[in-house]
C-alpha positions as CSV (number, residue, x, y, z in Angstrom):
1,M,-0.3,0.1,0.1
2,M,1.1,3.5,-1.1
3,K,0.6,6.5,0.5
4,I,-1.1,8.8,-2.3
5,I,-1.9,13.0,-1.8
6,I,-4.2,13.8,-4.9
7,L,-2.9,17.6,-4.4
8,G,-5.9,19.3,-6.6
9,A,-9.0,17.4,-6.3
10,G,-11.2,18.9,-9.7
11,G,-12.4,16.0,-11.5
12,I,-9.2,14.5,-13.2
13,G,-7.3,14.5,-9.7
14,S,-10.7,13.1,-8.1
15,L,-11.1,9.9,-10.2
16,Y,-7.6,8.6,-10.0
17,G,-7.4,10.1,-6.9
18,A,-10.7,7.2,-6.5
19,K,-10.0,4.7,-8.5
20,L,-5.9,4.5,-6.5
21,S,-7.7,4.3,-3.6
22,K,-8.7,0.8,-4.0
23,F,-5.6,-0.7,-2.5
24,N,-3.3,3.1,-1.3
25,D,-4.2,5.6,0.6
26,V,-5.5,8.3,-0.7
27,T,-6.1,11.5,0.6
28,L,-7.9,14.4,-1.4
29,V,-6.3,17.8,-1.7
30,G,-9.3,20.3,-2.8
31,R,-11.5,23.2,-1.9
32,Q,-14.1,23.7,1.2
33,E,-17.2,22.5,-1.1
34,H,-16.4,19.3,-2.4
35,V,-14.1,17.8,0.9
36,D,-16.6,19.0,3.0
37,E,-19.0,16.4,0.8
38,V,-16.7,13.9,-0.1
39,N,-15.4,13.1,4.0
40,K,-19.5,13.0,4.7
41,S,-20.5,11.1,1.6
42,G,-18.1,9.7,-0.9
43,L,-16.8,10.6,-4.2
44,K,-19.6,9.4,-7.1
45,I,-18.5,8.3,-9.8
46,T,-20.9,8.7,-13.3
47,G,-20.8,7.6,-16.5
48,L,-18.1,4.9,-17.7
49,E,-19.4,3.5,-14.4
50,N,-21.6,4.7,-10.7
51,N,-19.6,3.7,-7.8
52,T,-18.8,5.7,-4.6
53,Y,-15.5,5.9,-2.7
54,K,-14.6,6.6,0.1
55,L,-11.6,8.5,0.5
56,R,-10.2,10.5,2.9
57,A,-10.5,14.7,1.4
58,A,-8.8,18.0,3.4
59,T,-8.3,21.1,2.4
60,K,-5.2,20.8,2.9
61,I,-1.4,19.1,3.5
62,E,-0.4,19.3,7.4
63,K,1.9,17.1,7.5
64,I,3.6,14.7,4.5
65,E,4.3,10.7,5.5
66,D,7.7,9.2,4.3
67,N,8.0,7.6,1.0
68,T,4.2,9.4,0.1
69,L,3.5,9.9,-4.2
70,I,1.8,13.4,-4.8
71,L,-0.1,13.3,-7.4
72,L,0.1,17.1,-9.7
73,T,-3.8,16.9,-11.2
74,T,-3.7,21.4,-10.5
75,K,-4.4,23.6,-13.1
76,V,-0.8,24.4,-14.6
77,Y,-0.5,27.7,-13.8
78,D,-2.1,26.3,-10.1
79,S,1.4,24.6,-10.5
80,K,3.6,27.3,-8.4
81,E,1.5,28.1,-6.3
82,A,0.3,23.9,-4.7
83,I,4.1,23.3,-4.5
84,G,4.6,26.4,-2.5
85,G,2.0,25.4,-0.5
86,I,3.8,22.6,0.4
87,K,7.8,22.7,-0.2
88,N,9.0,22.2,3.4
89,L,7.1,19.3,4.8
90,I,8.4,17.7,1.1
91,K,10.8,15.0,1.6
92,K,14.0,13.6,-0.2
93,D,11.8,10.1,-0.8
94,T,8.9,12.3,-1.4
95,V,8.5,11.8,-5.9
96,I,5.5,14.1,-7.0
97,L,3.9,13.1,-10.6
98,C,2.8,15.8,-12.6
99,L,-0.3,14.7,-14.6
100,Q,-1.1,17.8,-16.5
101,N,-1.2,19.6,-19.4
102,G,1.3,22.0,-20.9
103,L,4.1,21.8,-22.3
104,Y,6.5,21.1,-20.2
105,S,4.6,22.2,-17.0
106,E,6.7,19.9,-14.5
107,N,9.9,22.5,-15.6
108,I,7.9,25.2,-12.8
109,V,7.6,22.0,-10.3
110,K,11.5,21.6,-10.7
111,D,11.9,25.0,-10.1
112,A,9.8,25.1,-7.2
113,V,11.6,22.3,-5.3
114,K,15.0,20.6,-5.3
115,G,15.8,17.1,-3.4
116,C,12.8,15.5,-4.1
117,L,12.3,13.2,-7.6
118,V,9.5,14.8,-9.7
119,L,8.3,13.0,-12.6
120,R,6.0,14.1,-15.7
121,G,2.9,11.6,-16.5
122,I,0.6,12.0,-19.7
123,T,-3.4,10.8,-19.7
124,N,-7.0,12.2,-22.4
125,V,-8.8,11.4,-19.7
126,G,-12.2,12.5,-20.1
127,V,-13.9,13.9,-16.9
128,A,-16.0,16.8,-16.0
129,F,-16.5,17.9,-12.3
130,L,-20.5,18.0,-12.1
131,E,-21.0,19.6,-8.7
132,P,-19.2,19.5,-4.8
133,G,-18.3,15.3,-3.8
134,V,-19.1,14.4,-8.3
135,I,-18.0,13.6,-11.1
136,R,-18.4,12.0,-14.9
137,Y,-16.0,9.4,-16.3
138,N,-16.4,9.8,-19.9
139,T,-13.4,8.4,-21.7
140,T,-11.2,6.6,-20.8
141,S,-6.8,7.3,-21.9
142,Y,-4.3,6.0,-20.9
143,T,-1.4,6.6,-18.6
144,A,2.3,7.4,-19.6
145,I,4.9,7.3,-16.7
146,E,8.0,9.5,-17.2
147,K,11.4,6.6,-16.8
148,S,12.9,6.5,-13.4
149,R,13.8,4.1,-10.4
150,I,10.5,3.9,-9.4
151,S,7.8,4.3,-12.7
152,N,7.7,0.3,-13.2
153,E,6.7,0.5,-9.3
154,L,4.2,2.9,-10.6
155,V,2.9,1.3,-13.1
156,D,2.1,-1.8,-11.6
157,M,-0.5,0.2,-8.7
158,F,-2.0,2.2,-11.8
159,K,-2.0,-0.8,-13.4
160,K,-4.0,-2.9,-10.6
161,C,-6.2,0.6,-10.2
162,G,-7.7,0.1,-12.9
163,F,-5.2,2.5,-15.6
164,D,-3.8,1.9,-18.8
165,S,-0.7,2.5,-17.6
166,Y,3.1,2.3,-19.3
167,V,6.4,2.9,-19.0
168,S,7.5,6.3,-21.8
169,E,10.5,5.5,-23.7
170,N,10.3,8.9,-24.9
171,I,8.7,11.5,-22.3
172,K,9.4,14.6,-24.2
173,K,8.2,13.0,-27.3
174,D,5.1,12.1,-25.7
175,D,4.6,15.0,-24.3
176,W,4.1,17.1,-28.0
177,K,2.0,14.5,-29.1
178,K,-0.4,15.2,-25.8
179,L,0.2,19.2,-26.8
180,I,-0.7,18.5,-30.4
181,I,-4.1,17.1,-29.2
182,N,-5.5,19.6,-26.9
183,C,-4.0,22.0,-29.3
184,L,-6.7,20.9,-31.7
185,I,-9.4,19.5,-29.9
186,N,-9.6,22.4,-26.6
187,P,-9.6,25.6,-28.5
188,V,-12.4,24.1,-31.7
189,S,-14.3,22.7,-29.7
190,T,-14.7,25.2,-27.0
191,I,-15.4,28.0,-30.2
192,L,-18.2,25.7,-31.3
193,G,-19.6,25.0,-27.9
194,K,-20.0,21.5,-28.6
195,E,-19.5,18.5,-27.3
196,N,-15.5,17.2,-28.8
197,R,-17.1,14.9,-30.6
198,A,-17.9,18.1,-33.7
199,V,-14.7,18.8,-33.9
200,A,-13.9,15.5,-35.8
201,D,-16.9,17.2,-39.0
202,E,-14.5,16.6,-42.2
203,K,-15.7,20.4,-43.4
204,L,-12.7,21.8,-40.2
205,N,-9.8,19.5,-41.5
206,P,-8.9,22.4,-43.2
207,L,-8.8,23.9,-40.1
208,K,-6.9,22.0,-37.7
209,K,-4.6,20.8,-40.3
210,L,-3.7,23.9,-40.4
211,I,-3.5,23.9,-36.3
212,V,-1.4,20.4,-36.3
213,D,2.0,21.7,-39.2
214,E,2.6,24.3,-37.7
215,C,2.6,23.2,-34.4
216,L,5.1,19.8,-36.1
217,K,7.2,22.7,-37.6
218,V,7.4,24.0,-34.0
219,A,8.2,21.1,-32.7
220,E,11.4,18.7,-35.2
221,K,13.1,23.1,-34.5
222,E,13.3,21.3,-30.7
223,G,14.1,18.1,-31.7
224,V,11.1,15.8,-31.7
225,K,9.6,14.5,-35.0
226,L,6.2,13.2,-34.6
227,D,5.5,11.3,-38.0
228,I,1.8,11.0,-37.3
229,D,-1.7,12.3,-39.3
230,F,-3.1,14.6,-36.8
231,V,-6.1,14.9,-37.7
232,K,-7.3,11.4,-38.5
233,M,-6.6,10.1,-35.3
234,V,-7.9,12.6,-33.0
235,D,-11.3,12.3,-35.5
236,E,-11.2,9.2,-35.2
237,M,-10.8,8.8,-31.2
238,I,-13.2,11.4,-30.4
239,K,-15.9,11.0,-33.3
240,E,-18.6,9.7,-30.1
241,S,-16.4,11.3,-27.9
242,R,-19.7,13.3,-25.2
243,N,-17.0,14.4,-23.1
244,I,-16.6,19.0,-22.9
245,S,-12.9,19.9,-23.4
246,S,-11.5,21.1,-20.0
247,M,-11.3,24.4,-22.6
248,Q,-14.5,25.1,-22.9
249,Q,-15.5,23.2,-19.2
250,D,-13.4,26.5,-17.8
251,I,-15.0,29.2,-19.8
252,I,-18.7,28.1,-18.8
253,K,-17.4,28.7,-15.0
254,G,-15.6,31.6,-15.6
255,K,-12.2,30.2,-14.7
256,K,-8.7,30.7,-16.5
257,T,-8.1,28.4,-19.3
258,E,-4.9,27.1,-19.8
259,I,-4.3,28.4,-23.5
260,D,-0.5,29.9,-22.3
261,F,0.8,26.6,-21.9
262,L,-1.2,25.2,-25.0
263,N,-1.5,27.6,-28.4
264,E,0.4,29.7,-27.0
265,A,3.3,28.2,-26.2
266,V,3.4,26.7,-29.8
267,V,3.4,30.4,-30.9
268,G,5.8,31.2,-28.0
269,L,8.5,29.3,-29.4
270,G,7.4,29.6,-32.2
271,R,8.6,33.0,-32.2
272,K,11.6,31.9,-30.9
273,Y,12.0,29.4,-33.8
274,G,10.6,32.7,-36.5
275,V,8.0,29.1,-37.7
276,K,5.0,31.6,-38.0
277,C,2.6,30.6,-36.2
278,L,-0.2,32.1,-37.1
279,V,-3.5,30.4,-36.8
280,N,-2.5,28.9,-33.4
281,E,-2.1,32.8,-33.0
282,G,-5.1,33.3,-33.7
283,L,-6.9,30.7,-31.6
284,V,-5.0,31.9,-28.5
285,M,-6.7,35.4,-29.2
286,I,-10.2,34.5,-29.8
287,I,-9.8,32.3,-26.7
288,K,-9.0,35.2,-24.2
289,G,-11.8,36.9,-26.0
290,M,-13.9,34.6,-24.8
291,E,-11.9,34.2,-21.3
292,N,-12.6,38.2,-20.9
293,R,-16.5,38.1,-22.0
294,K,-17.8,35.2,-18.9
295,R,-15.2,36.6,-16.5
């Protein structure tokens, strides 16, 4: 049994916390309303499964035990504050697995803490936070974990708890693969205001190809070559998806999106390498406009 702290109990964090609690000592760390409901009635999951999980929840971490795994599942822009709040509690044998969106998002954590192992994790699981204590599990996905001395053990534990997991042989390549998928699905679905499956409309293929081509050019400058037909792959992946993208969920709730760590990250690197990313830049401006209007 492993001691696990889920730092950021939104939709993704709550799902991982619930399923990992089958065979581990898990604590969810989240907002007061969610914490109160989980402690009172358990965490309810609907959608792909209908279960209620009894596990511990708290609004902050008071102590970190030896050999604790921390799953960081906050929004990327909250990483620095979240880690800063527990910085003095982290031990040398603490492992932090950053299971977030955003290109190279784990570097924020690595800059904030020294002396413990920080790993990148990748997933495309689809989850919606319905209300405090209740989430909807929409789509399954893999969990890729950066190679390290402990990664095989983590993969075995994730598999035991029901996640399709593996050790990544090239985490940078996997990171870019997820980034491009997110750069395509998140802003387009948000602008459409529809479920992810709407993005699979073949009439959108010219736009999707432009988005992907810019991303691939920048990735190649970063030393990552991806011989993948992303438009075809994404269309097949989401053609029946009833999931609402995390970016659209943020807009609906009047929250800040992660566009700065997705399409804007590509645009910024494009400027560095002299690669024009006008389509991705346009998407960034539209999403930021939607953010400002909603907020």
